[in-house]
Structure formats: C-alpha cells, structure tokens
ZATI-12009 format. One line per 4 residues: number of its first residue (from 0); for each residue x, y, z of N, C-alpha, C. Coordinates in steps of 0.02 Angstrom, whole numbers, plus 50000, padded with zeros to 5 digits. Last residue first. Layout:
# ZATI-12009
NUM) X Y Z X Y Z X Y Z ~ ...;
This chain:
# ZATI-12009
368) 50174 50154 51546 50193 50225 51544 50132 50269 51536 ~ 50140 50025 51534 50126 50054 51599 50139 50129 51600 ~ 50186 49982 51415 50113 49994 51420 50094 50026 51486 ~ 50338 50071 51379 50302 50014 51406 50228 50032 51414;
364) 50384 50145 51222 50363 50152 51292 50330 50088 51314 ~ 50505 50206 51102 50457 50156 51126 50442 50169 51200 ~ 50543 50313 50965 50545 50299 51037 50489 50250 51056 ~ 50617 50253 50812 50561 50284 50846 50563 50266 50920;
360) 50726 50284 50674 50713 50250 50738 50658 50288 50773 ~ 50748 50359 50557 50722 50291 50553 50730 50250 50617 ~ 50801 50487 50576 50739 50479 50538 50707 50411 50547 ~ 50913 50469 50659 50867 50524 50672 50799 50511 50639;
356) 50981 50365 50596 50951 50353 50661 50899 50407 50679 ~ 51027 50434 50483 50980 50378 50475 50944 50365 50541 ~ 51114 50521 50546 51058 50548 50508 51004 50495 50497 ~ 51210 50434 50602 51167 50473 50646 51107 50503 50610;
352) 51254 50274 50567 51239 50337 50533 51189 50378 50574 ~ 51266 50151 50618 51305 50203 50651 51291 50272 50622 ~ 51115 50052 50637 51169 50081 50597 51206 50131 50640 ~ 50966 49980 50622 51026 49972 50662 51086 49995 50620;
348) 50802 50054 50621 50861 50030 50586 50921 50028 50633 ~ 50707 50027 50768 50710 50046 50698 50771 50016 50665 ~ 50673 50095 50930 50677 50038 50884 50676 50064 50813 ~ 50736 50155 51086 50713 50168 51018 50717 50103 50978;
344) 50720 50199 51257 50730 50146 51207 50699 50166 51140 ~ 50804 50344 51332 50748 50297 51322 50763 50249 51265 ~ 50894 50439 51383 50917 50374 51358 50863 50322 51351 ~ 50837 50556 51413 50866 50519 51470 50889 50450 51448;
340) 50778 50601 51300 50837 50637 51323 50873 50600 51380 ~ 50666 50514 51290 50720 50510 51241 50784 50543 51266 ~ 50621 50452 51456 50609 50488 51394 50672 50488 51351 ~ 50598 50288 51524 50635 50350 51520 50619 50386 51455;
336) 50532 50169 51509 50494 50224 51540 50532 50289 51541 ~ 50624 50080 51460 50570 50102 51415 50534 50163 51443 ~ 50700 50063 51576 50732 50092 51516 50679 50118 51468 ~ 50609 49999 51658 50632 50066 51677 50665 50101 51618;
332) 50600 49874 51599 50543 49920 51594 50563 49991 51611 ~ 50720 49815 51640 50709 49830 51569 50653 49881 51560 ~ 50695 49803 51777 50752 49843 51754 50743 49863 51681 ~ 50585 49716 51776 50578 49784 51805 50634 49829 51781;
328) 50646 49603 51718 50590 49636 51684 50581 49707 51709 ~ 50735 49567 51817 50762 49588 51752 50708 49625 51712 ~ 50641 49532 51916 50688 49587 51928 50716 49613 51862 ~ 50578 49424 51857 50539 49483 51871 50584 49543 51883;
324) 50686 49357 51727 50656 49357 51793 50615 49420 51802 ~ 50717 49367 51591 50732 49305 51627 50695 49301 51694 ~ 50586 49439 51484 50651 49438 51518 50658 49374 51560 ~ 50505 49489 51339 50509 49438 51392 50580 49436 51419;
320) 50397 49605 51269 50466 49593 51290 50465 49541 51346 ~ 50288 49618 51136 50297 49589 51203 50371 49577 51214 ~ 50202 49754 51053 50254 49702 51056 50263 49679 51128 ~ 50052 49800 50962 50099 49807 51017 50149 49749 51014;
316) 50015 49856 50795 50018 49804 50847 50067 49823 50902 ~ 49946 50023 50777 49983 49965 50752 49990 49916 50810 ~ 49813 50138 50731 49853 50100 50780 49893 50046 50744 ~ 49717 50197 50651 49770 50240 50679 49812 50205 50732;
312) 49649 50086 50601 49614 50133 50646 49664 50173 50686 ~ 49800 50005 50579 49728 49999 50574 49696 50046 50625 ~ 49943 49976 50490 49913 50023 50537 49837 50021 50526 ~ 50065 49846 50470 49999 49876 50456 49979 49925 50510;
308) 50171 49766 50491 50184 49828 50454 50118 49862 50434 ~ 50122 49656 50556 50168 49699 50593 50185 49763 50555 ~ 49944 49629 50535 50013 49623 50514 50058 49673 50548 ~ 49829 49565 50651 49852 49624 50614 49926 49615 50597;
304) 49685 49470 50695 49756 49472 50678 49772 49535 50637 ~ 49563 49537 50811 49583 49507 50748 49658 49514 50737 ~ 49423 49562 50909 49495 49548 50910 49513 49511 50846 ~ 49307 49694 50892 49323 49625 50875 49399 49616 50876;
300) 49179 49795 50953 49251 49784 50949 49266 49710 50940 ~ 49040 49845 50851 49069 49813 50910 49143 49803 50899 ~ 48902 49953 50801 48968 49924 50793 48993 49892 50858 ~ 48727 49906 50819 48784 49952 50821 48850 49915 50814;
296) 48633 49807 50696 48652 49826 50764 48712 49874 50763 ~ 48594 49962 50626 48572 49912 50674 48598 49844 50653 ~ 48642 50039 50522 48651 50064 50590 48631 50014 50644 ~ 48731 49944 50397 48672 49980 50422 48682 49996 50496;
292) 48862 49892 50395 48841 49942 50345 48778 49980 50367 ~ 48950 49885 50554 48907 49858 50501 48884 49913 50454 ~ 49112 49900 50606 49051 49940 50597 49010 49911 50539 ~ 49215 49850 50721 49183 49820 50663 49116 49855 50654;
288) 49361 49913 50787 49289 49924 50780 49265 49893 50715 ~ 49476 49794 50856 49458 49844 50806 49382 49852 50804 ~ 49605 49740 50957 49533 49751 50954 49518 49807 50906 ~ 49738 49647 50876 49711 49702 50917 49635 49704 50911;
284) 49881 49531 50870 49821 49564 50845 49798 49620 50890 ~ 50022 49494 50901 49978 49457 50855 49918 49496 50828 ~ 50121 49561 50966 50064 49539 51005 50006 49513 50962 ~ 50285 49505 50917 50225 49546 50906 50166 49517 50943;
280) 50421 49482 51034 50372 49456 50987 50314 49504 50977 ~ 50568 49442 51095 50532 49503 51076 50485 49483 51020 ~ 50659 49366 51228 50615 49360 51170 50583 49428 51158 ~ 50752 49419 51315 50762 49350 51291 50719 49336 51230;
276) 50825 49574 51333 50765 49539 51309 50784 49469 51285 ~ 50896 49677 51416 50909 49605 51414 50847 49565 51395 ~ 50949 49822 51346 50887 49790 51369 50895 49714 51361 ~ 51055 49893 51292 51060 49869 51360 50997 49838 51389;
272) 51046 49920 51159 51031 49975 51205 51029 49953 51278 ~ 51068 49801 51098 51116 49853 51085 51107 49912 51133 ~ 50950 49735 51133 51014 49715 51164 51066 49770 51157 ~ 50863 49798 51043 50855 49808 51115 50919 49790 51152;
268) 50910 49747 50924 50912 49819 50934 50904 49836 51007 ~ 50877 49615 50941 50947 49632 50943 50957 49708 50950 ~ 50738 49631 50927 50765 49604 50990 50839 49623 50996 ~ 50731 49674 50794 50713 49721 50847 50738 49697 50915;
264) 50773 49556 50730 50809 49619 50720 50795 49667 50777 ~ 50672 49468 50768 50740 49456 50791 50783 49519 50784 ~ 50563 49525 50703 50561 49518 50776 50631 49508 50803 ~ 50604 49510 50570 50596 49577 50597 50597 49575 50674;
260) 50598 49370 50558 50663 49404 50553 50660 49475 50582 ~ 50460 49347 50572 50509 49313 50616 50575 49350 50616 ~ 50402 49422 50468 50389 49439 50539 50439 49408 50586 ~ 50536 49441 50345 50467 49425 50365 50461 49438 50440;
256) 50631 49532 50222 50621 49507 50290 50548 49490 50301 ~ 50655 49588 50096 50645 49516 50101 50635 49489 50170 ~ 50658 49723 50094 50722 49689 50084 50716 49614 50097 ~ 50532 49758 50130 50552 49771 50060 50617 49735 50044;
252) 50537 49736 50265 50504 49686 50223 50519 49696 50149 ~ 50598 49855 50302 50634 49792 50312 50604 49736 50269 ~ 50493 49941 50274 50556 49949 50238 50598 49886 50243 ~ 50400 49899 50368 50386 49887 50298 50449 49895 50255;
248) 50460 49946 50484 50452 49874 50475 50440 49857 50401 ~ 50441 50081 50462 50509 50055 50463 50508 49979 50453 ~ 50300 50082 50474 50333 50102 50411 50404 50076 50407 ~ 50278 50041 50605 50253 50000 50550 50287 50019 50484;
244) 50313 50138 50689 50363 50086 50680 50343 50043 50620 ~ 50261 50301 50669 50245 50232 50656 50306 50187 50646 ~ 50246 50401 50797 50292 50392 50741 50291 50318 50724 ~ 50086 50467 50841 50137 50416 50847 50182 50417 50786;
240) 50019 50606 50937 50026 50567 50876 50083 50517 50885 ~ 50007 50696 51039 49971 50632 51045 49971 50593 50979 ~ 50093 50800 51033 50028 50809 50999 49986 50745 50999 ~ 50208 50752 51093 50168 50802 51128 50099 50811 51098;
236) 50199 50575 51046 50234 50638 51056 50187 50688 51090 ~ 50195 50406 51110 50162 50464 51082 50204 50527 51093 ~ 50297 50266 51070 50281 50321 51116 50247 50378 51080 ~ 50241 50107 51020 50273 50170 51001 50249 50225 51047;
232) 50244 49987 51157 50217 50015 51096 50254 50080 51080 ~ 50253 49832 51250 50278 49899 51232 50245 49921 51167 ~ 50218 49725 51390 50203 49749 51323 50232 49819 51313 ~ 50318 49601 51476 50276 49662 51474 50269 49686 51402;
228) 50363 49468 51586 50352 49493 51518 50308 49555 51522 ~ 50369 49403 51707 50430 49434 51683 50425 49454 51609 ~ 50248 49345 51728 50263 49403 51770 50327 49438 51747 ~ 50176 49305 51564 50213 49289 51626 50230 49352 51664;
224) 50115 49312 51444 50080 49343 51500 50115 49330 51567 ~ 50188 49240 51354 50188 49312 51346 50153 49348 51403 ~ 50255 49103 51336 50228 49133 51398 50231 49209 51394 ~ 50317 49038 51230 50246 49056 51223 50217 49094 51283;
220) 50473 49087 51164 50437 49062 51223 50364 49083 51219 ~ 50492 49057 50988 50495 49099 51047 50457 49066 51103 ~ 50569 49027 50831 50536 48999 50891 50546 49045 50950 ~ 50538 49069 50663 50573 49085 50725 50533 49057 50784;
216) 50567 49036 50491 50527 49025 50551 50570 49041 50613 ~ 50573 49124 50336 50608 49100 50395 50559 49091 50453 ~ 50503 49073 50184 50498 49117 50242 50532 49085 50303 ~ 50501 48981 50082 50550 49034 50078 50550 49082 50137;
212) 50406 48890 50125 50390 48934 50068 50438 48993 50064 ~ 50485 48889 50276 50428 48862 50240 50408 48912 50187 ~ 50640 48853 50357 50599 48895 50314 50540 48855 50286 ~ 50757 48862 50490 50703 48826 50457 50661 48876 50416;
208) 50926 48848 50540 50872 48890 50514 50820 48846 50480 ~ 51011 48809 50693 50993 48794 50624 50934 48837 50604 ~ 51029 48855 50819 51087 48825 50787 51074 48807 50714 ~ 50933 48903 50906 50961 48948 50856 51020 48921 50818;
204) 50870 48815 50988 50931 48847 51015 50965 48893 50964 ~ 50769 48768 50906 50751 48806 50965 50811 48844 50993 ~ 50845 48692 50816 50809 48751 50792 50792 48797 50851 ~ 50891 48591 50900 50940 48634 50866 50907 48698 50841;
200) 50767 48534 50941 50812 48564 50990 50861 48612 50956 ~ 50717 48482 50821 50679 48534 50856 50724 48571 50905 ~ 50816 48385 50798 50805 48439 50750 50768 48497 50781 ~ 50804 48295 50904 50866 48334 50897 50856 48394 50850;
196) 50639 48312 50976 50691 48274 50942 50751 48320 50932 ~ 50476 48311 51044 50547 48327 51052 50591 48282 51009 ~ 50340 48362 50952 50372 48303 50982 50447 48318 50985 ~ 50272 48525 50984 50311 48478 50944 50331 48417 50986;
192) 50141 48633 50980 50173 48583 51022 50206 48531 50978 ~ 50130 48807 50948 50135 48739 50921 50169 48693 50971 ~ 50047 48950 50918 50075 48912 50973 50072 48838 50953 ~ 50087 49069 50791 50049 49010 50813 50085 48978 50872;
188) 50066 49228 50711 50101 49184 50759 50056 49126 50781 ~ 50037 49250 50541 50005 49251 50607 50044 49204 50653 ~ 50057 49352 50397 50084 49300 50441 50052 49307 50510 ~ 49981 49448 50338 50007 49395 50295 50038 49338 50334;
184) 49842 49529 50376 49897 49496 50412 49922 49439 50368 ~ 49731 49667 50382 49774 49623 50342 49829 49593 50386 ~ 49562 49680 50445 49634 49695 50447 49673 49644 50406 ~ 49428 49656 50408 49445 49706 50458 49518 49727 50454;
180) 49420 49557 50316 49378 49616 50304 49393 49672 50353 ~ 49501 49456 50367 49526 49497 50312 49484 49560 50299 ~ 49534 49398 50509 49473 49433 50485 49494 49481 50430 ~ 49593 49265 50599 49603 49301 50537 49537 49332 50514;
176) 49630 49271 50776 49590 49249 50719 49602 49293 50658 ~ 49791 49241 50851 49735 49287 50837 49696 49261 50777 ~ 49875 49133 50872 49873 49187 50922 49815 49235 50912 ~ 49815 48969 50846 49835 49033 50818 49826 49088 50869;
172) 49880 48816 50894 49831 48868 50911 49856 48934 50885 ~ 49901 48647 50870 49918 48712 50843 49863 48761 50862 ~ 49908 48496 50877 49916 48545 50932 49944 48610 50906 ~ 49782 48416 50779 49850 48441 50786 49853 48495 50840;
168) 49674 48286 50831 49684 48356 50814 49756 48378 50826 ~ 49656 48158 50878 49648 48169 50807 49658 48241 50785 ~ 49688 48169 51014 49619 48152 50993 49607 48171 50920 ~ 49826 48262 50971 49786 48239 51028 49714 48230 51005;
164) 49988 48267 50905 49917 48258 50891 49883 48231 50953 ~ 50129 48377 50875 50093 48327 50915 50019 48325 50896 ~ 50227 48390 50731 50177 48422 50773 50137 48369 50810 ~ 50397 48364 50705 50331 48332 50705 50285 48368 50755;
160) 50524 48409 50598 50488 48430 50658 50416 48405 50655 ~ 50594 48396 50481 50616 48355 50538 50580 48372 50602 ~ 50544 48455 50372 50599 48490 50404 50625 48453 50466 ~ 50437 48377 50347 50493 48373 50300 50555 48408 50326;
156) 50356 48422 50450 50385 48355 50455 50443 48346 50407 ~ 50316 48544 50397 50358 48543 50457 50392 48476 50465 ~ 50235 48496 50295 50295 48535 50277 50343 48538 50336 ~ 50136 48436 50370 50177 48394 50325 50241 48430 50305;
152) 50081 48548 50432 50113 48495 50473 50158 48451 50431 ~ 50025 48616 50322 50078 48646 50362 50117 48593 50401 ~ 49927 48524 50286 49980 48541 50238 50039 48571 50275 ~ 49848 48530 50401 49883 48467 50385 49939 48479 50334;
148) 49800 48663 50395 49843 48642 50449 49881 48578 50433 ~ 49741 48765 50314 49778 48709 50285 49826 48680 50337 ~ 49690 48879 50365 49642 48833 50337 49675 48772 50305 ~ 49807 48938 50405 49753 48932 50454 49701 48882 50430;
144) 49893 48958 50301 49893 48892 50332 49842 48885 50388 ~ 49889 49090 50264 49852 49043 50222 49847 48974 50255 ~ 49977 49160 50342 49907 49157 50364 49867 49107 50324 ~ 50136 49081 50365 50089 49117 50323 50017 49107 50347;
140) 50240 49098 50503 50194 49054 50468 50143 49095 50429 ~ 50321 49178 50581 50340 49169 50511 50294 49123 50471 ~ 50345 49105 50743 50334 49164 50701 50355 49147 50629 ~ 50279 49005 50865 50316 49004 50802 50296 49065 50761;
136) 50299 48969 51034 50268 49013 50985 50311 49013 50923 ~ 50297 48797 51093 50330 48861 51079 50287 48903 51032 ~ 50315 48651 51190 50271 48700 51159 50307 48766 51150 ~ 50365 48483 51181 50384 48551 51196 50339 48599 51157;
132) 50368 48312 51244 50338 48367 51206 50366 48434 51227 ~ 50420 48211 51324 50418 48199 51252 50396 48260 51211 ~ 50410 48244 51457 50476 48227 51432 50478 48220 51356 ~ 50321 48378 51517 50316 48316 51479 50384 48303 51446;
128) 50311 48504 51560 50301 48453 51610 50294 48384 51578 ~ 50342 48598 51467 50277 48564 51460 50261 48517 51518 ~ 50470 48642 51508 50416 48689 51496 50347 48658 51493 ~ 50585 48565 51525 50533 48562 51577 50471 48605 51563;
124) 50669 48574 51412 50669 48514 51454 50608 48508 51499 ~ 50642 48698 51356 50640 48638 51314 50634 48576 51356 ~ 50660 48785 51464 50593 48778 51434 50589 48714 51393 ~ 50797 48764 51489 50748 48752 51542 50678 48742 51512;
120) 50855 48805 51369 50859 48735 51388 50808 48718 51441 ~ 50826 48944 51374 50802 48902 51318 50801 48828 51337 ~ 50893 48980 51491 50821 48990 51485 50791 48947 51430 ~ 51025 48952 51458 50993 48914 51512 50917 48920 51508;
116) 51047 49047 51355 51053 48975 51342 51017 48934 51394 ~ 51027 49168 51425 50987 49152 51365 50988 49077 51352 ~ 51126 49157 51523 51056 49160 51543 51011 49141 51484 ~ 51241 49163 51444 51228 49103 51484 51155 49099 51504;
112) 51225 49291 51390 51228 49234 51345 51215 49168 51383 ~ 51225 49371 51510 51167 49369 51465 51168 49306 51422 ~ 51352 49343 51568 51290 49331 51605 51231 49324 51557 ~ 51439 49389 51468 51440 49318 51486 51376 49299 51523;
108) 51406 49526 51474 51397 49487 51412 51392 49413 51428 ~ 51445 49557 51604 51375 49563 51586 51360 49524 51522 ~ 51583 49539 51595 51545 49498 51643 51471 49498 51625 ~ 51615 49636 51499 51629 49565 51486 51587 49520 51532;
104) 51483 49758 51474 51545 49735 51505 51554 49660 51493 ~ 51417 49804 51314 51408 49776 51381 51477 49759 51409 ~ 51444 49838 51186 51450 49892 51236 51434 49868 51307 ~ 51420 49719 51116 51489 49746 51119 51497 49799 51173;
100) 51306 49653 51090 51325 49656 51160 51394 49689 51170 ~ 51285 49637 50959 51245 49689 50991 51261 49695 51065 ~ 51360 49527 50926 51384 49591 50902 51347 49649 50937 ~ 51283 49421 50975 51345 49439 51010 51370 49508 50990;
96) 51182 49401 50881 51166 49438 50942 51229 49459 50981 ~ 51197 49326 50769 51224 49394 50766 51214 49432 50832 ~ 51129 49209 50780 51201 49205 50790 51235 49273 50785 ~ 50997 49238 50747 51016 49236 50818 51092 49238 50827;
92) 50973 49352 50611 50991 49285 50635 51015 49288 50707 ~ 50959 49481 50572 50899 49440 50573 50911 49369 50599 ~ 51054 49576 50553 51041 49555 50622 50980 49510 50628 ~ 51056 49616 50423 51109 49569 50444 51100 49544 50515;
88) 50965 49715 50415 50941 49647 50401 50994 49594 50416 ~ 51048 49825 50433 51001 49806 50486 50978 49734 50477 ~ 51110 49830 50308 51150 49819 50369 51106 49795 50426 ~ 50999 49859 50227 51036 49796 50218 51079 49779 50279;
84) 50969 49986 50279 50919 49932 50283 50954 49864 50275 ~ 51084 50055 50245 51067 50047 50316 51016 49991 50325 ~ 51077 50052 50104 51133 50020 50138 51117 50007 50212 ~ 50962 50129 50083 50963 50059 50062 51018 50020 50097;
80) 51009 50252 50134 50952 50219 50165 50951 50144 50147 ~ 51113 50281 50045 51128 50272 50116 51072 50236 50152 ~ 51044 50293 49924 51095 50241 49931 51110 50227 50005 ~ 50963 50403 49949 50932 50339 49933 50981 50282 49944;
76) 51019 50501 50090 51018 50484 50018 50986 50416 50009 ~ 50966 50620 50204 50974 50549 50192 50971 50536 50116 ~ 50950 50753 50195 50992 50729 50249 51010 50655 50239 ~ 50860 50791 50101 50930 50784 50078 50977 50764 50135;
72) 50725 50793 50121 50766 50838 50162 50838 50840 50141 ~ 50678 50690 50042 50668 50758 50019 50711 50807 50058 ~ 50708 50581 50124 50742 50588 50060 50737 50659 50033 ~ 50620 50608 50231 50692 50602 50243 50732 50612 50178;
68) 50496 50605 50167 50519 50668 50198 50594 50666 50211 ~ 50488 50471 50127 50486 50525 50077 50514 50590 50106 ~ 50493 50407 50254 50542 50393 50202 50546 50449 50152 ~ 50379 50452 50318 50445 50470 50346 50499 50460 50294;
64) 50255 50509 50199 50287 50459 50241 50354 50485 50267 ~ 50195 50591 50110 50193 50613 50179 50227 50563 50226 ~ 50203 50524 49987 50243 50585 49997 50243 50611 50068 ~ 50195 50379 49936 50176 50406 50002 50218 50468 50018;
60) 50242 50356 49809 50173 50337 49824 50148 50367 49889 ~ 50375 50398 49818 50330 50432 49772 50257 50418 49789 ~ 50422 50307 49913 50424 50379 49928 50378 50418 49882 ~ 50407 50186 49842 50370 50198 49904 50367 50272 49921;
56) 50498 50205 49738 50427 50195 49723 50385 50210 49785 ~ 50616 50208 49813 50596 50266 49772 50522 50263 49756 ~ 50617 50079 49865 50614 50137 49910 50591 50200 49873 ~ 50630 50004 49749 50570 49996 49791 50562 50055 49838;
52) 50755 50047 49704 50696 50058 49663 50632 50052 49703 ~ 50835 49999 49807 50831 50071 49796 50770 50088 49754 ~ 50817 49861 49785 50794 49891 49847 50787 49967 49840 ~ 50881 49847 49661 50809 49834 49667 50780 49865 49730;
48) 51013 49880 49698 50977 49921 49648 50902 49911 49653 ~ 51043 49777 49786 51044 49846 49811 51005 49892 49763 ~ 50924 49641 49758 50989 49673 49751 50985 49744 49778 ~ 50816 49560 49882 50829 49597 49820 50901 49622 49817;
44) 50781 49402 49941 50821 49461 49955 50837 49497 49889 ~ 50721 49281 49927 50677 49339 49924 50715 49405 49935 ~ 50749 49125 49841 50773 49181 49881 50730 49243 49872 ~ 50641 48987 49845 50666 49043 49806 50689 49099 49852;
40) 50639 48823 49852 50647 48878 49899 50681 48936 49862 ~ 50518 48721 49770 50582 48756 49770 50582 48813 49819 ~ 50411 48638 49739 50438 48637 49806 50508 48668 49810 ~ 50353 48662 49621 50410 48616 49618 50445 48611 49686;
36) 50259 48755 49657 50236 48693 49624 50291 48640 49621 ~ 50330 48863 49704 50299 48819 49753 50277 48753 49721 ~ 50366 48942 49597 50416 48895 49623 50387 48845 49672 ~ 50256 49026 49583 50267 48973 49533 50315 48920 49558;
32) 50278 49110 49695 50217 49069 49690 50227 49012 49641 ~ 50398 49172 49659 50395 49131 49719 50335 49084 49717 ~ 50355 49241 49544 50410 49193 49541 50408 49145 49600 ~ 50258 49325 49597 50238 49275 49547 50292 49221 49542;
28) 50340 49403 49680 50287 49363 49709 50264 49308 49662 ~ 50420 49467 49584 50451 49422 49633 50399 49376 49665 ~ 50326 49546 49519 50360 49493 49481 50391 49442 49529 ~ 50296 49633 49625 50243 49590 49597 50273 49531 49558;
24) 50420 49696 49640 50393 49656 49695 50338 49609 49670 ~ 50429 49765 49518 50479 49713 49534 50453 49667 49590 ~ 50325 49856 49531 50321 49805 49478 50369 49748 49492 ~ 50286 49876 49707 50318 49896 49645 50309 49840 49593;
20) 50133 49889 49798 50191 49850 49777 50220 49879 49713 ~ 50074 49992 49933 50074 49974 49862 50139 49936 49845 ~ 50014 49936 50089 50065 49971 50051 50062 49947 49979 ~ 49839 49943 50127 49899 49904 50113 49949 49947 50076;
16) 49783 50082 50231 49779 50035 50176 49843 49994 50169 ~ 49806 50177 50324 49758 50125 50342 49760 50069 50291 ~ 49884 50272 50268 49919 50223 50310 49872 50168 50332 ~ 49791 50352 50206 49831 50308 50164 49868 50256 50205;
12) 49738 50427 50310 49698 50373 50282 49741 50325 50242 ~ 49834 50524 50332 49823 50473 50383 49787 50413 50354 ~ 49820 50599 50216 49885 50568 50231 49878 50514 50282 ~ 49692 50647 50231 49706 50600 50177 49771 50563 50189;
8) 49719 50733 50339 49671 50678 50346 49683 50625 50294 ~ 49805 50825 50285 49832 50781 50336 49785 50722 50348 ~ 49781 50832 50104 49768 50853 50173 49797 50804 50222 ~ 49906 50843 49977 49848 50812 50008 49841 50835 50080;
4) 49950 50942 49840 49961 50928 49911 49899 50898 49941 ~ 49961 50867 49675 49944 50918 49724 49957 50896 49794 ~ 49880 50735 49577 49936 50775 49601 49914 50824 49653 ~ 49804 50576 49605 49800 50645 49584 49858 50684 49614;
0) 49871 50418 49557 49855 50466 49609 49851 50537 49581;
C-alpha cells in the first residue's frame, strides 16, 4: 500500500473488499485444507500471541478502521482487545447463555430458560406436522457445498444426522444464491429437513456440538418471517453513516469463530441486555446492483448471499430476531427502537471493560425504526 493519508472515499472503498489475511492465517488455512485429506478436525483457535499479531496486521492494513483508531487513541491496548475478543468468544456455545441472564430476576430467568426449552421441543415434535421429520435452518455450512450436496449429506450422516430425500432429491434449500462476482460469502445458511433421531434432537437442544471441516454447525428455527420475528440492522448516526458491525464480526472470525458461533455470541449479547431472543440469525443475503460492463442492458438488482463480515455497496447483512410470541416480539422491538441514551440495544464484544465497549459495540435498530 502507498503511504500517506487516504481520502474518506478510499477508506470506504477498502471496506468493499475482502479483508486481507496475515501470513499466520494463510498458513492456518493451508493446514486445515491439508488435514481434510485425512478427515482430520483441525482446531482453528489461535493463541493470544497469534491473535494479537492478526489484530496488529489488520490495524496496519486498515488505518481508518475502528480497530486502528482505537489502538491509536491509546484508550485500548492490543493485549486488552485480544483478551476481550477471547472472552467474547467464550459465549459461542449455548450452554453459556445462563451467564448472560445474571441481571434478570430469578423468576424471569426461569421463564426464559423454560420458554427456550419448550419452544425447541415444540418445533422438534410438531414443526413439520410429521412425526418422522424436522426442518431447521443450519448455520456454519461452507458455501463450497452448494455444488457438493451429496458430499455434505454424507458428512452429516457420519455425525449421525440423515437428510431426508424426496423424489431422489435431498431436502436442502439455500437461504440465498451464491454470486461470487457480486459478493463474498464463505458460509451460507441452509434450510435442511432431517430424519428425526436422538442425535438430531441432542444437537437441536444444544446438548452436543457438531462440526464439518472444523466449523461449528448451529441449528435455528427456520421461521424467520413469522409474526414473532423481526429484522434489525446497525443504527445510522446523525450523518447517515453506519458503525459497521461487520468489522467487529471480522475480529471474532480472527479468533476462529464462524457464522454459527458469531450468531450465538450476538444472541447471548442480546440476552445480557434483556432482549428475550430465542434465535438470532443473519438474513443470508441482500439485493445488490449488478452493473454490466457495457451500458446496455442497464444494471439490475440481484439477490445474492453476503458474508456476515462483508460490506457490499456500503451495506452489510441484516439480522433476524425471533421471539416466543408476538407480545414478546413487540417488547423486544421496543428495546431496539430506543436510542442509545435511553438504553438502546448494542451488539459487539461482550466484556466489562468500558473502553472496549465504547469502541467495539455498535447501536442496533429494528427495521421499523
């Protein structure tokens, strides 16, 4: 990169592109790829030193990023940021959700945990209207499996989970089409119908973890358009600009998190703020302008998959909050509609460090705001 101060336009353009990888990250990718030949599950979590190196590299590559500005301000040290990221990643598992309910009253805690369990069992038992099948959204599946569905199904079968087949076709539907020329998405949510068994039930209830190619899979309710679900996005400031959640998401991915784990981290972040979210999932994709090289025909908007740490055409993916009932949804939405001074909802790193929270959480708003 050329030295000197870059214009604000150039600073915006850099967020349109893929984040650059450090040398350590490239080596880790090669290691993981080579391990696939022997069907080995290679850990993806870096050491504290490696994470600090990745953060330093990111700050140098993106001097206008929030990370670079926070470190330059001296309010946040490299060690403190790395520690906060590691602490946040501790909330990537469902069994940590109880810790995020500490500020709820005892009766409210018991209500939420019972509601969460009943909601999961209700969908598992009756969601399909079929005693043998259950449909769910699966997060964490690599985009490469869009063209390798049978390979994916065989890997799921090795985990004890059988994908249903109807008229010779597997019951898998991708939430958004893959258009690499328009947007990058390393993982794409899929709606999958499984044959019910004990292994699927334990995974659905968060009692066991499933991985494919070292990536954690997460199951969520597929009903994102239900009356008790609503969409949220990063809140605009007075200048109509956004504080990108995508950058904070990328910091979590630097520590080995994938889309499934990030979604769970953010759900637990909502619980910590009193938002009774049963599921919190990325909205898979967005409409982007596809501009042909020549002027005829004119450009058109195309729906395509977008990664959760990507910014395309100055936008990032929206998220879907699902609650237990319409009343619970209305109550949760009111929290998102409050401004920051009135206790509005923020997403980002989960920590007690107020300086970290200042730099690495962003205000969210419901789509109705």
